[in-house]
Phi, psi and omega in degrees: 000322181297318180303306186301314179299317181301316184291319178298316183293321176296323177299319178302310181299325180292317180300316183299312177296316183296319185284333179280330184300309178301325186288323175302310182302315182293327175299313176302317186290318177303310186297320180294316181304317181304313177299319179292319177300320180291316177304320181293315185294317174297320181293326176293322178294315179297311176305317187294323182290317178305316186293310180299324180290320179301309180307315184292324176292324179301312180301316180295314182300314178307310177302315180298316183292323183287325177291323178288319177303312188297317179300317175296321181288324177303315180295317176295321178297310182301316179298321181288326173293327176290317181297326182289317182301315182297321170302312182295328181286322185289332183287336184270082173268166184228139175303134176292150172299166185293332179203151173227125184071237171253011189264124183283117183246016189297336181236021180279189176287162170298172179272139167260116183110188183285133177295345184268358182301144185284336189246135173237137172256116172262124181250132171255115182212169181235128180297345181256006188281111181302325179288334176288319176302318179298313179296312175316309186283320189260328186249328186296321177313316175297316174305317183294311184296325187275327191233307188289316178289342180264355180081008176279333183213158176229175186223139175235136177252130174242124189292117171241069187270101184235357186270006174138175183299328177297327180300309182294326182293317181296320180301304189297323175306317185303320183281329176292331171289323179301328177302335180250016173079022181231043179300311190287327173295322178287321169307313174299312177306322185290317177295317179303324187256016183302137178237201176291157187291121183057040177271350182103357178299332178253032170296164181300316179301315177293324182293330183279328169302316182295327179294314181302319182292345180266002178092003187287163182285102185307316180306309184288320178303304184302321183287329176295306181295330183284328185282334182064035189292345183256019183301317183292329181293318177293319174296315178301317186295324179296324176292319184296314176303317174300308182298346175263006176087007177275107178257002175195176182243140354275152171233141184232145169242127181254117183246114182262185178305145179067020177079001178300130193229132178227134184273138170233121188262135178076182183272067180294160180297152174311328186292332184288321180292323179297321178299318180291308183301310179295332177289323179287331183279353178287000000 
């Protein structure tokens, strides 16, 4: 009887142990699962924060790029507006008076600058002349900014084309451009494209291309150039140049109030012109 009781008791204790062990294991397993889930959630949160941080940085970088691009566009736009204003200003040319001082300007270029300016600069030049090119590129920009664009002086160009047939053709072409209101733009284009004397840079084909590049009506310009309709005008200006004392190019006459005139020979520095003009304006 005692043996049976002992056996039953042992069985009961074993059953108790068996029933309690899985519960403990389950709790431990659940705890481990909860920890893994928590770690996984923490990792997801950390990854999300990293992703959000990256997204924020990308958005910030994108905004900076957009801002930089906008600033660059605005700067380019401002530059284009300035260039357009200058181009428009150059297009607003005025016919030169019949004469200034003792110089016949009846067939000279239109005036660059204000017709009411107290000082007139008369330039005698040849589009193939290297010294004229030197003055145009190095000194004229200063004269333009300090005197022509400020209304203190204006400029008139008189053709002294003596370096070959292409000089005549270039001068004729400038007046064909003048028919379409772009004398000074074409004048600048000629100097900017100057090549060697009689090297072909001022051939009719090139002169027509310059006009096309400036947006001129090619049919009208080409017909004008082919007809050489302004050849007599060029000859007339050559005679005026000689009678005005221009023995080479470039030669300048600075005409002040009351017809007071001072001569400058060669591509002199802008400071030489400033000295003469400032003295006349006093």
